[in-house]
C-alpha positions as CSV (number, residue, x, y, z in Angstrom):
1,X,-35.3,-7.3,-26.6
2,X,-35.9,-3.7,-25.2
3,X,-37.0,-4.7,-22.3
4,X,-33.8,-6.9,-22.1
5,X,-32.0,-3.4,-22.8
6,X,-34.1,-1.3,-19.8
7,X,-33.7,-4.0,-17.0
8,X,-29.7,-4.6,-17.9
9,X,-29.5,-0.1,-18.1
10,X,-31.4,-0.1,-14.9
11,X,-29.1,-2.6,-13.2
12,X,-25.9,-0.5,-14.5
13,X,-27.4,2.7,-13.2
14,X,-28.0,0.7,-9.3
15,X,-24.5,-0.7,-10.0
16,X,-23.1,2.6,-11.0
17,X,-24.6,4.8,-8.3
18,X,-23.7,2.6,-5.3
19,X,-19.9,2.7,-6.4
20,X,-20.1,6.2,-6.8
21,X,-21.6,6.5,-3.3
22,X,-18.8,4.0,-2.0
23,X,-16.1,6.8,-1.2
24,X,-18.8,8.9,1.0
25,X,-18.7,6.8,4.3
26,X,-14.5,6.9,4.5
27,X,-12.8,8.3,7.8
28,X,-10.1,10.7,7.9
29,X,-6.7,8.5,8.8
30,X,-5.2,11.6,10.3
31,X,-6.4,15.0,12.0
32,X,-4.0,17.9,12.3
33,X,-3.7,19.8,15.4
34,X,-1.2,22.7,15.0
35,X,2.2,21.8,16.2
36,X,1.5,18.4,16.6
37,X,1.6,15.3,14.1
38,X,-1.2,12.9,14.8
39,X,-0.4,10.4,12.0
40,X,1.7,6.8,12.5
41,X,4.7,7.1,14.9
42,X,7.9,7.0,12.8
43,X,10.2,4.2,13.6
44,X,13.4,2.8,12.7
45,X,13.3,-0.2,10.2
46,X,15.6,-2.4,12.1
47,X,12.8,-2.0,15.2
48,X,10.9,-4.5,13.7
49,X,10.1,-8.4,15.0
50,X,12.1,-9.7,12.4
51,X,14.9,-7.6,13.4
52,X,14.3,-6.8,17.2
53,X,16.3,-3.6,17.1
54,X,19.5,-5.0,15.5
55,X,20.6,-2.8,13.4
56,X,23.6,-4.6,12.2
57,X,21.4,-7.7,11.1
58,X,19.2,-5.3,9.3
59,X,22.1,-3.6,7.6
60,X,23.3,-7.1,6.3
61,X,19.9,-8.2,4.9
62,X,19.5,-5.0,3.2
63,X,23.0,-5.1,1.4
64,X,22.0,-8.7,0.9
65,X,19.2,-7.7,-1.1
66,X,20.8,-4.6,-2.7
67,X,23.6,-7.5,-4.4
68,X,20.7,-10.2,-5.3
69,X,19.0,-7.2,-7.3
70,X,22.8,-6.0,-9.2
71,X,22.5,-7.7,-12.5
72,X,26.2,-7.4,-12.5
73,X,26.9,-9.7,-9.6
74,X,24.0,-12.3,-11.0
75,X,25.1,-12.7,-14.2
76,X,28.2,-14.7,-14.1
77,X,31.0,-13.1,-16.6
78,X,31.5,-15.0,-19.9
């Protein structure tokens, strides 16, 4: 019984050690150079492949989504 607990303790310690060291290999996503932004490029939401740059189509999709989330519109009046 004691040997099983010792082995279980060693196994848990090894797993905890591996989990704590797993974050050490992360790479920086963005690097800062003074006066320059090197992160993700900023684009308009309607520049996606789904809308192909058509802002009016994107606006109507957002309006339809907002109406679908409005409880006053979804629940019928009695």
